[in-house]
N, C-alpha and C positions, 0 to 999 in steps of 0.2 A: 566442628566439621573442617573449618579451616587450618586449625592446629593438626588435625589428624592428616589432612592433606599434606603439610608442610613436613610433618614427621616422615611420613611415607617417602615424599621426594628426597628429602635429607638422606634417608635410609638408601634410596636406591642410589643416589649420587656416591654414598659410602663405598656400597657394592662395586660400583664401577672402578673407584679409585683403587679398591683392594684387588679387585679383577687385574686391573693393569697394572699394579706393581707386581701380583703374582706371577704375571705373564712376561715380567722383563720390559714393559713399555716404558720407553724414555720420553713420550710425550710428543715425538716427533711424528708428524701426518703426512700422508701421501693422499694424492686424488686422482681417482680412476674416472676417466671420462671418454665418450665416443667422439672420434674426431670426424670429418666430413667424409673420410673414404669408409667410414663404418667401422673402424678400428680402435679398439681400446687401447687408451694410453693411459701410463702411469707416471705421475710428474709431482712435484713439489706445489705447484698452482696450477689452477684451471684458468686457461686464458678467456678472457670476458666473452669471447665469442661462442664460447661452448658451456656457458653457465646455463642458459636457457635450457638446453638440451638435458640437464640433469647431471649429476655424478655421485660418486660414493666417496666417503672420506674413510681412509685405512690406516691401521698402524703400519710400522714397518714390516712388520711380520704377516701381515696381510689379512688382519682382523678387522671387519668392518666396523666403525665406530657410528656412522650416519650415512642414511641415504636420503640425497635431495632429490626428488622428483622433478622430472622435465616440466616448464611452465606450459601451461595450458594455452591454446590459440585458436581463433576462429569459432566452430560450432561446439566444440569440447568446454571452451572460455564461457559462452553464451550460456551453456546448458548449467555449467557449476554456478553463474551468478543467479541463472533463474533458481535453481536449487536453495541458493543462500537466502534470495530474496522471500522464497516461498517459507523457509525456515523462520525467517524474522517475521512475516505475517502470522504463521501459525503460533508463535510464541506470544505475539501481541494478542492474539485472540484468546488464547488460553489464561492471559493475564487479566483480560477484561471480563471475561464471562466464565461461569463455574459450571454453567450447564447450558442446556438447549433452553431450558424453562428461564433463563436468564436473558437468553437473546430474545426471546419472545417478549417478555417484559419490556425490554429497550426497545424494540420494534413497536409495541403498542404506545410506549411514551411518546416517541418521535412521531408517529402517525396522528397522536391527539392533538399535538400543536399545529400538524399541518391540517388537520381536519378544522379545527376551530377557526384557523384563518380563512379556509375555504367557504365557513358558514358565514363569517364576517363579511367576505368579498360577495357573496351570493346575494345577502341584505343589503349591501351597498348598491348592487345592480338594480335589485327590486325597488329600492328608494329611487334611483334615478330615473328609471323607467317611468315611475309614477309622476315624478317631477317633468318627464319631457311630455307626458301623455297629456297633464295639467296644462302646460305652455302651449302645446298644441291645439288643445281645444279653445283654450282661450284666443289664439290667433286665428283659428277657424270661425269663432264667434263675430269676431270684429270683421272679418272678410264678409261674413253672411250679413252682416248689418252695412254694409258699403263702405266699411272703414279700412285702412291700410295698416298692415302690422309693422310696428316700429323697428328700426334696424336693431335696438337694443335687445328687442324679444326675440329676434332671429338671431341674434348673438349668443342669447342667454340658451337659446335650444340647441345651437351647434356647439356649444361648450359642454352642455350636457351630454350631448352624443360622444363629444371627445372623451370625456369623464368615462363614458361607459366602455368605449374602447379601450381606454388605460386599465381599467378594472378588470375587463374580460381577459387582457393579456396576462396580468397577476395572477387570474384564476388559472390560467392555462398552465403557467409556470409552477404552480402550486401543485396541481394535478400531476403534472409530470415528476414533481418531488417526490410525491406519494408513491409513484411507479418505481422510481430509484430507489427509495427507501426500503420498499419491499423487495426489489431485486438484491440489494445489499444485504438484508437480513436474512434472505432465501439461501445467499451464497455462503454467509457466515454459518447459518444452521447446518448446511450440506458439509461444509469444510470440518467443523466442531465435529459432526458424527463420525467423518472418515477418522479424524485424529483418534477420537474415542475407540473405534473399533480395532485400531492398530496394536 
């Protein structure tokens, strides 16, 4: 494939050289650009201040060799960059997945890991809650019998509650992650279908 492309390019260049020779082109170039007054100018060079506006490269006989488009600015440039970013994202999507079924399979794998973590965190919360309940029951018995609960026991109960808060926070983060994963894969599926329908 690369050899065929190289040969095609070489053939095109050869054709250009033959065409140039048959038209009597001596290799000299002229440049046509539009100045600040909107007037087209033919010159040996394009002054730097006009390069951004685009120009044409011509032979002395007036045949156009090359057209250099004006540089994009403002909204046009933003749109061009957006299109390029979308094309790069589409290419990455097509390289990563061969079908919508592949996307769904990847979603299930990612979600399975998160769901496993969620199950472990819920189990931890349940275990910590039992420990808190046991410690509080023991403290209540001591108080009913006229004793006072030790500082160590109160600290244990406080520390267990803090652990529950930390685990609950992790659980909340994992649940948000599951929502984000679903959103990411929904978008990938939609875009894959759009590309496939083109």
